[in-house]
RODO-2510 file (C-alpha; in nm, 4 decimals, decimal comma):
residues 201
     n   res          X          Y          Z
     1     x     4,0528     1,5330     0,2193
     2     x     3,9508     1,1785     0,1157
     3     x     3,7770     1,0871    -0,2103
     4     x     3,4246     1,0653    -0,0595
     5     x     3,4561     1,4036     0,1113
     6     x     3,5833     1,5598    -0,2134
     7     x     3,2762     1,4202    -0,3914
     8     x     3,0460     1,5652    -0,1219
     9     x     3,2180     1,9046    -0,1559
    10     x     3,1886     1,8932    -0,5354
    11     x     2,8128     1,8346    -0,4994
    12     x     2,7939     2,1263    -0,2513
    13     x     2,6406     1,9042     0,0196
    14     x     2,6980     2,0410     0,3708
    15     x     2,8525     1,8082     0,6300
    16     x     2,6836     1,7969     0,9721
    17     x     2,7958     1,6617     1,3087
    18     x     2,6714     1,3203     1,4214
    19     x     2,4193     1,4440     1,6815
    20     x     2,2165     1,6490     1,4300
    21     x     1,9378     1,3965     1,3682
    22     x     1,8903     1,3289     1,7387
    23     x     1,8707     1,7038     1,8077
    24     x     1,6071     1,7464     1,5315
    25     x     1,3565     1,5503     1,7380
    26     x     1,3007     1,8704     1,9349
    27     x     1,2296     2,0659     1,6139
    28     x     1,3831     2,3657     1,4355
    29     x     1,6111     2,1738     1,1925
    30     x     1,7276     2,4867     1,0054
    31     x     1,8690     2,6544     1,3178
    32     x     2,0160     2,3236     1,4391
    33     x     2,1780     2,2584     1,1008
    34     x     2,3659     2,5875     1,1317
    35     x     2,4902     2,4826     1,4769
    36     x     2,5912     2,1288     1,3702
    37     x     2,7531     2,2285     1,0386
    38     x     3,1138     2,1068     1,0089
    39     x     3,1989     2,2064     0,6508
    40     x     3,2609     2,5513     0,5090
    41     x     3,0702     2,4701     0,1883
    42     x     2,7058     2,4034     0,1023
    43     x     2,4002     2,6110     0,0188
    44     x     2,2247     2,8018     0,2982
    45     x     1,9926     2,5597     0,4795
    46     x     1,6839     2,7719     0,4172
    47     x     1,7460     2,7262     0,0441
    48     x     1,7974     2,3475     0,0804
    49     x     1,4631     2,2982     0,2537
    50     x     1,2794     2,5270     0,0093
    51     x     1,4217     2,3311    -0,2847
    52     x     1,3023     2,0022    -0,1351
    53     x     0,9492     2,1340    -0,0815
    54     x     0,9363     2,2946    -0,4282
    55     x     1,0657     1,9819    -0,6018
    56     x     0,8005     1,7695    -0,4278
    57     x     0,5292     2,0078    -0,5437
    58     x     0,6504     2,0160    -0,9020
    59     x     0,6847     1,6388    -0,9496
    60     x     0,3076     1,5913    -0,9847
    61     x     0,1217     1,7444    -1,2745
    62     x    -0,2150     1,9105    -1,2265
    63     x    -0,3794     1,6128    -1,3994
    64     x    -0,2190     1,3663    -1,1564
    65     x    -0,3216     1,5743    -0,8547
    66     x    -0,6793     1,5980    -0,9891
    67     x    -0,6933     1,2210    -1,0486
    68     x    -0,5700     1,1551    -0,6936
    69     x    -0,8341     1,3904    -0,5514
    70     x    -1,1088     1,2164    -0,7537
    71     x    -0,9926     0,8719    -0,6389
    72     x    -0,9839     0,9835    -0,2755
    73     x    -1,3321     1,1335    -0,3017
    74     x    -1,4661     0,8216    -0,4745
    75     x    -1,3306     0,5660    -0,2291
    76     x    -1,3429     0,7488     0,1048
    77     x    -1,6736     0,8275     0,2684
    78     x    -1,7524     1,1827     0,3651
    79     x    -1,7717     1,1863     0,7447
    80     x    -1,9480     1,5225     0,7438
    81     x    -2,2550     1,3957     0,5534
    82     x    -2,5743     1,3532     0,7524
    83     x    -2,8192     1,0770     0,6700
    84     x    -3,1696     1,0578     0,8155
    85     x    -3,3119     0,7117     0,8803
    86     x    -3,6815     0,6363     0,9082
    87     x    -3,7471     0,4038     1,2014
    88     x    -4,0579     0,1857     1,1780
    89     x    -4,1370    -0,0786     1,4378
    90     x    -3,8136    -0,0163     1,6262
    91     x    -3,5756    -0,0655     1,3305
    92     x    -3,4619     0,1307     1,0245
    93     x    -3,4829     0,0110     0,6652
    94     x    -3,1497     0,0635     0,4881
    95     x    -3,1962     0,3684     0,2577
    96     x    -2,9847     0,1979    -0,0114
    97     x    -3,2767    -0,0426    -0,0644
    98     x    -3,4815     0,2575    -0,1851
    99     x    -3,7796     0,1057    -0,0011
   100     x    -3,7463     0,3007     0,3248
   101     x    -4,0575     0,5086     0,2425
   102     x    -4,2844     0,2119     0,1622
   103     x    -4,1578    -0,0895     0,3579
   104     x    -4,0548    -0,1956     0,7079
   105     x    -3,8413    -0,4734     0,8561
   106     x    -4,0286    -0,7996     0,8884
   107     x    -4,0400    -0,9282     1,2440
   108     x    -4,0328    -1,2896     1,3537
   109     x    -4,1148    -1,3711     1,7167
   110     x    -4,0905    -1,0011     1,8027
   111     x    -3,7414    -0,9588     1,6512
   112     x    -3,6678    -0,7732     1,3243
   113     x    -3,4985    -0,9876     1,0598
   114     x    -3,1943    -0,7652     1,0336
   115     x    -2,8247    -0,8539     1,0572
   116     x    -2,5132    -0,6409     1,0262
   117     x    -2,2017    -0,8574     1,0147
   118     x    -1,8427    -0,7401     1,0095
   119     x    -1,5089    -0,9093     0,9668
   120     x    -1,1828    -0,7429     1,0673
   121     x    -0,8524    -0,9228     1,0229
   122     x    -0,5505    -0,7071     1,1039
   123     x    -0,2994    -0,9548     0,9623
   124     x    -0,4587    -0,9563     0,6157
   125     x    -0,5815    -0,5961     0,6256
   126     x    -0,9460    -0,6898     0,5655
   127     x    -1,2307    -0,4909     0,7175
   128     x    -1,5566    -0,5772     0,5470
   129     x    -1,9256    -0,5745     0,6313
   130     x    -2,2357    -0,7614     0,5151
   131     x    -2,5945    -0,6493     0,5870
   132     x    -2,9121    -0,8557     0,5542
   133     x    -3,2702    -0,7315     0,5896
   134     x    -3,6099    -0,8879     0,5194
   135     x    -3,8491    -0,6129     0,4106
   136     x    -4,2280    -0,6202     0,4064
   137     x    -4,4418    -0,3644     0,2217
   138     x    -4,6357    -0,1329     0,4551
   139     x    -4,9777    -0,2018     0,3000
   140     x    -4,9711    -0,5016     0,0617
   141     x    -4,8227    -0,8522     0,0786
   142     x    -4,4856    -0,7924    -0,0899
   143     x    -4,1530    -0,9163     0,0438
   144     x    -3,7905    -0,8427    -0,0379
   145     x    -3,4513    -0,9602     0,0793
   146     x    -3,2007    -0,6736     0,0845
   147     x    -2,8262    -0,7353     0,1002
   148     x    -2,5423    -0,4876     0,1178
   149     x    -2,1672    -0,5524     0,1396
   150     x    -1,8402    -0,3683     0,1160
   151     x    -1,5279    -0,2394     0,2833
   152     x    -1,5775    -0,0402     0,6043
   153     x    -1,4998     0,3313     0,5729
   154     x    -1,5081     0,3378     0,1911
   155     x    -1,7628     0,3462    -0,0892
   156     x    -1,6325     0,0147    -0,2241
   157     x    -1,9095    -0,2460    -0,2254
   158     x    -2,2532    -0,3151    -0,3597
   159     x    -2,6057    -0,4210    -0,2805
   160     x    -2,8850    -0,6400    -0,4094
   161     x    -3,2604    -0,6143    -0,3633
   162     x    -3,4379    -0,9420    -0,4348
   163     x    -3,8182    -0,9597    -0,4566
   164     x    -3,9406    -1,2970    -0,3319
   165     x    -4,2821    -1,4576    -0,3615
   166     x    -4,3745    -1,5047     0,0028
   167     x    -4,2945    -1,4198     0,3616
   168     x    -4,1838    -1,7794     0,4239
   169     x    -3,9458    -1,7739     0,1244
   170     x    -3,7843    -1,4477     0,2461
   171     x    -3,7354    -1,5766     0,6001
   172     x    -3,5860    -1,9051     0,4747
   173     x    -3,3444    -1,7225     0,2406
   174     x    -3,2420    -1,4828     0,5217
   175     x    -3,1626    -1,7742     0,7545
   176     x    -2,9753    -1,9605     0,4797
   177     x    -2,7536    -1,6585     0,4019
   178     x    -2,7029    -1,5837     0,7713
   179     x    -2,5805    -1,9381     0,8331
   180     x    -2,3616    -1,9295     0,5199
   181     x    -2,1901    -1,6069     0,6307
   182     x    -2,1521    -1,6845     1,0020
   183     x    -2,1608    -2,0615     1,0390
   184     x    -2,4334    -2,0090     1,3014
   185     x    -2,8061    -2,0604     1,2893
   186     x    -3,0375    -1,7755     1,3829
   187     x    -3,1611    -1,9667     1,6887
   188     x    -2,8056    -1,9911     1,8281
   189     x    -2,8003    -1,6141     1,8739
   190     x    -3,1182    -1,6181     2,0793
   191     x    -2,9848    -1,9059     2,2902
   192     x    -2,6507    -1,7210     2,3310
   193     x    -2,4534    -2,0176     2,1940
   194     x    -2,2885    -1,8135     1,9189
   195     x    -1,9689    -1,9603     1,7778
   196     x    -1,7232    -1,7323     1,6011
   197     x    -1,5581    -1,9465     1,3331
   198     x    -1,2333    -1,8177     1,1792
   199     x    -1,2267    -1,6450     0,8391
   200     x    -1,6017    -1,5962     0,8197
   201     x    -1,7934    -1,2769     0,7768
***
């Protein structure tokens, strides 16, 4: 017996035939390990696999597991949650604006001033969104620009509700931000001359 094999025997590690891993693709590794075993030493395989599972469980304290659960809950959205949207004039006000009960989307030339932009770049791992809405109060002359941004599929992000003095000011700010984020003017969408510049949201 060579030095390496003596060391393996001293550590009570069973020696298996070369085809074991390939055979495990079909499942049942414990039964296969018994078939492919070459050495006459080593713990029973049932015990080996139980020890591995138990040691993985015991490496994390209850505090660490609780912290991981909190982090997962905080950053991953709950897919089972149901959210009702109030549609007024053919479009829904984002509930995060907290104005969905008292305002509606301002329309210009029959189109709501509403944009939902997304940027996905597989090579850099980015998947973000940016929302813009111009809101008008249902009964008085009040105007807001609502923005929301973040990472798709998570709760990471933020929003901003900006009260502006006039309808004209809101529309101008919407168009300015839209062009800043996309490199396109609002009219280019209507004329179907949209350009998709790289690295823009």
